[in-house]
C-alpha positions as CSV (number, residue, x, y, z in Angstrom):
1,X,19.2,32.8,-149.8
2,X,22.0,35.2,-150.7
3,X,19.7,38.0,-149.5
4,X,19.4,36.4,-146.1
5,X,23.2,36.1,-145.8
6,X,23.7,39.7,-146.9
7,X,21.4,41.0,-144.1
8,X,23.3,38.8,-141.7
9,X,26.6,40.3,-142.8
10,X,25.3,43.8,-142.2
11,X,23.4,43.0,-138.9
12,X,25.9,44.8,-136.7
13,X,25.7,47.9,-138.8
14,X,21.9,47.8,-138.8
15,X,21.9,47.3,-135.0
16,X,24.2,50.3,-134.5
17,X,21.4,52.3,-136.3
18,X,18.8,50.9,-133.9
19,X,17.3,48.5,-136.5
20,X,16.2,44.9,-136.2
21,X,15.9,42.3,-138.9
22,X,12.9,39.9,-139.0
23,X,12.2,37.3,-141.6
24,X,9.3,34.9,-142.2
25,X,9.0,31.9,-144.5
26,X,6.3,29.5,-145.7
27,X,8.8,26.7,-145.1
28,X,8.3,24.1,-142.3
29,X,10.2,24.5,-139.0
30,X,12.7,21.8,-140.1
31,X,13.3,23.5,-143.5
32,X,13.7,26.9,-141.8
33,X,16.1,25.6,-139.2
34,X,18.3,24.1,-142.0
35,X,18.4,27.5,-143.8
36,X,19.2,29.3,-140.5
37,X,22.0,26.9,-139.7
38,X,23.4,26.8,-143.3
39,X,23.4,30.6,-143.6
40,X,24.5,31.2,-140.0
41,X,21.6,33.5,-139.4
42,X,21.3,35.0,-135.9
43,X,18.2,37.2,-136.5
44,X,14.6,36.1,-136.0
45,X,13.2,33.8,-138.7
46,X,9.6,32.7,-138.4
47,X,8.3,29.7,-140.3
48,X,5.0,28.3,-141.4
49,X,3.6,31.6,-143.0
50,X,0.2,30.8,-144.3
51,X,-1.6,31.8,-147.5
52,X,-3.9,34.1,-145.4
53,X,-0.9,35.8,-143.8
54,X,0.8,36.2,-147.2
55,X,-2.4,37.7,-148.6
56,X,-2.7,40.0,-145.6
57,X,0.7,41.6,-146.6
58,X,-0.1,41.6,-150.3
59,X,2.4,39.0,-151.3
60,X,2.3,37.5,-154.9
61,X,1.8,33.8,-155.3
62,X,3.6,31.7,-158.0
63,X,2.5,28.4,-159.5
64,X,4.3,25.1,-159.0
65,X,3.4,22.3,-161.3
66,X,1.1,20.5,-161.2
67,X,-1.1,22.2,-158.6
68,X,1.2,23.8,-156.0
69,X,1.7,27.4,-155.2
70,X,4.5,29.3,-153.4
71,X,4.7,32.8,-151.9
72,X,7.0,35.3,-153.6
73,X,9.2,37.5,-151.3
74,X,7.7,40.6,-149.8
75,X,10.0,43.0,-148.0
76,X,9.2,46.0,-145.8
77,X,11.3,48.7,-144.2
78,X,9.4,49.9,-141.1
79,X,10.0,53.1,-139.2
80,X,9.4,54.0,-135.7
81,X,5.8,53.1,-134.7
82,X,5.5,50.6,-137.6
83,X,5.1,53.1,-140.4
84,X,6.0,51.5,-143.8
85,X,8.9,53.5,-145.2
86,X,9.5,51.2,-148.1
87,X,8.3,47.9,-149.6
88,X,9.3,45.5,-152.3
89,X,7.0,42.9,-153.8
90,X,8.6,40.3,-156.0
91,X,6.7,38.5,-158.7
92,X,9.6,36.4,-159.9
93,X,13.3,35.8,-159.3
94,X,14.3,39.4,-159.3
95,X,13.4,42.4,-157.2
96,X,14.8,42.3,-153.7
97,X,15.8,45.1,-151.3
98,X,19.5,45.1,-151.2
99,X,20.8,45.7,-147.7
100,X,23.1,48.5,-148.9
101,X,20.1,50.3,-150.2
102,X,18.2,49.8,-147.0
103,X,21.2,51.2,-145.0
104,X,21.4,54.2,-147.4
105,X,17.6,54.9,-147.0
106,X,17.8,54.7,-143.2
107,X,20.8,57.0,-143.1
108,X,19.2,59.5,-145.5
109,X,15.9,59.6,-143.5
110,X,17.9,60.0,-140.2
111,X,19.9,62.9,-141.6
112,X,16.7,64.6,-142.8
113,X,15.0,64.0,-139.4
114,X,18.0,65.5,-137.5
115,X,18.1,68.5,-139.9
116,X,14.4,69.1,-139.3
117,X,15.0,69.0,-135.5
118,X,17.8,71.5,-135.7
119,X,15.6,73.8,-137.8
120,X,13.0,73.8,-135.0
121,X,15.4,74.7,-132.3
122,X,15.7,78.4,-131.4
């Protein structure tokens, strides 16, 4: 949950860069609302993500005793037009996209894009 709060804390900075934050969970609506309220999230958080939807994005699934399963986090940095610029698939409790790294990646890509545009100008 720290990751959700970290993105909330940098939301204004990301919005200045033209970025949006979206999140989805396998949790129920009630569980998700509790997390949103507890963490003070103001960005979109979907709930009820299914096994089929998790499989469609390539998420890993963990086992819960005795017969349960849960979806591990899968994170994506999408560019204009929906191109995947980066992704992170967790298979355990480590391996998340830190918001600072996301901001750095976006800034680097934008600097590169602007330099390429300047090179093309006569």
